[in-house]
N, C-alpha and C positions, 0 to 999 in steps of 0.2 A: 805480578801477583803469585804466579807459580813458583818463581825463584825465591820469594820470601818464605813461602810455605816449605819449600825444599830445604832452605837454610835452617829454618826453625826445627824441622825434623832431624836434620843432621846434628844440630846442636843438642837436642834432647837425647838423641842416641849416644852422642859423645859423653854427655854428662852421666847417663846411666852406666856406661861402660867404665868410666873413671871411678864411679862409686863402687862398682864391683871389684875393681882392682885394689881398692883400699879396705875391703872387708877384712876385719881382724879375726884371727882365730882365737878362741877362748877355751878354757879348760874347766871341766866339771868333775866332781867326785861322785862315786856311785850313790851315796846317800845325801849329798848336798842339795841345796836349793838355789845356790848362787853360782854365777860363772866368774872366772878369774883370769887374769893375765898369767902367762907362764911363769913370770918372776915372783908371783905372790907367795909370801912365806906361809900363808894360811893353808896352802895346799901341798906344802913340802912333805915328802914321804907318803903321799897318798896315791892310790891308783887313779889315773886320770883318763878322761875321754876328751878328745879334741873335737871341737865343733866350730862352725862359723858363728859369729856373734848373732846373726839373724836367726840361725837355727836354734841357738840357745834361747833366744827370746820367744820363738814359736813354741818351744817346749816348756814354757813358763818358768825358766830360770830367771833370776833377777841379778843385776850387777852387784859384785862384791863392793862394799862401801870403801874398802881400802884401795882397790885397783881402779875403780871407776868413780872417783869423787865427782867428776864432771857430770855424771848421769844421775846424781842424787838430787832430790828436791832441795831448794836453798836452805830450808830450816833444818835439814839433816846434816848439812856439811859442817865440818869442824873448822 
């Protein structure tokens, strides 16, 4: 019983760490309300602040519709 609990704990910790390793950095502009990927043409030639995607969400930024099509509700996708 103890071994199963230990294995479950190790697996949960491993999953949590792997998720952190894949956290994506995103970019925001001083007056914008969206976060973008570094390659987004909508932020070209703007002053940028780099954030972790989770930080951007915590600060109420929304995903750019061009950069993060997969994060948009189905009816908004083109």
